[in-house]
N, C-alpha and C positions, 0 to 999 in steps of 0.2 A: 316413662316403662319402653319404651322400643330401647333405647342408650344403656337403659339398665339388663337389660336380652344380651345387647351386643358385649357389656359391659364383661356378662358372664360368659358369653359366649368365646373370649378371650382371652380369661381366664381359666378357663375349664383346659381350653387347647393348649396353653399355656402347661400345667400341672401336668397333661395328657403325655406333654412331649418331653419334661425334663423328664417324668416317671421312665418315659421310655428309651430316653438318652441312658440312663442311668444303667438301665436292664440291658443295652446292646454294653455295655464298656463292662458288664461283666458277666455277658454272656458267654461257654465257650466257644471257641474257634475251631471248626474244623478242617484241614484238608487233606485228601489222599490222588493218589495217581498209577496211575497203573502200566505195566509191559502189552504197549499196544501190540495186538497180533496172540496171544497168549489166550488159549481154549480153558474157560477157567468152567467150564460144565464138564471137564475130566477131574475135577478133583471133589474126591466125597468125604476123604478123614483129611487130617492132620493131625500131624505134633508138634510137640512146641518144645521149643530150641533155643539154648542161651547161646545168647550174643557177645562177639567176645569185647572185654575190656566194659559191659556194660556193669554197671552197679547198683546193685536192688535198695531200697528204700530199708527195708525192712523183713523179716521174711513174713508178715503178717500180711502189710500192704504187698510184698508178690504176691499171695494166696490173691486177695481181691483181686487185684489187678488179672492175674489169670483167671477168676471165677465172670469178673463181667465179662471177657471177652468168649471165652467155653460158652458163655448163655446169648450170645447172639451168632453165635458160628451153629451152634446146635438150632439155632432157632432159622436161620440160610438152609440146613439138610445137612451140615457138614457133622461128622461124628470125631470124637476125641478119639486117638488112640498112644499106645506105649511104647509098639512094633517100629520096626527097623518101614516097613510099608506103606508110611503114610504116604500120600498122593500129597501131599503141600506140610511146608514148616514152615509155623509160626514161632513166632518170639519177638519183645518188646525193648524198648529202652525208656527212660528219663531220666527228666531232669528237674532240677526245683533252684529258677531262676531268683537272683535276689536284685529286689530294685528297692530304689531307696524312695521313702514318700514321707512327704515335709509335711504335720499338722501344724497350723497355725490358729492363732486365738487372738481377738482384740477387746480392749474397753474404752469406752471414750466417744465422742461425735469428734467425727472430722482429723486434726492435723494431732490435736492434741491426745490421740491413742497410746495407751500404753499397750502392750503384749507380750506375747513371747512364743515362741515356738519350737518344735519340738523335731526329734523325726524318729520314724523306724520302717524296721525291713518285711518288706513283703513277697511273703517267698510264692511266686506262680508259676503251679506244676503245670510239665511238658508229656507226653505220654507218647509216640511211637512207637507202629502198630507193624511189621513186617513180617510180610509172607514170600514164601522163596518154595520157587519148584524145583525139588530134591535130584531129581532128572537133569536137565537144565545148570544146577546152581546156580540160578539167578533170581534175583530178586526179580515178582513177578507184580505185586503190591504191595503199596508204601501208603500207610496213614499218620499223619500228627490233629491229639486236642489240647488246646492250650487249658490253663484254668481248669486244669482237669485235678490236678493232684496236688489242693490245699487243705492241710491239713484244717480242722474247727474245732480240735476235741470232741466233736460227737461221731464217732464211728458210723450212727447211722446216715446222718448227713454225708458222712464224707465218700461213704459207699452209693449212698443216691445216687449222687455229681458224678461219678466215674461211673453208676450203670448208666446219667445218660448220659455219657460223655459218647460210652461208645456205641452206644445203640443211635446215635449221632453218628459217628463215624464209620461206622458199620452197614446202616444204610442204605446205602446202594449197590453193598456186595453182594455177589459177585458183579460185574462191572455188567452190560451187556454186550453181547457176540455182536460182532457187524455180520451181516451174512452180503 
């Protein structure tokens, strides 16, 4: 009886680790950095700016990205403005990197297997959000979220992934001020 329970526990632990490991492989990864000494408490309004050389995927994705960031900025107490007197400028860049994935399968036991292998291309979307102080014209905060812009064909799912990534990325914004 004890052997069976121990065997079941080991099996359950193995399955749990496999599920956890696969979740980590698919999880969004976020990183951010900011200019030391910046007084983020002075930022109350922000304005969208275009980052030169950036190519947006399309108008729909551009609006989805801006909407996701706008929601998080509003939750932080910042107000979006169209005027020239914004306290903070916000822009973004995105990239879709292509990686080769091999899909292989086989039939038959041991060395006598017959099989086939195919490859496919996976696009991993990375989104970088940059914030600038308009008075000093300096970058004061930058953050990057990977596995964020992965079109699935399901717009609601894609938007939920984007919202989740922006919430995770801007969780600790503004950075705490050192006293």
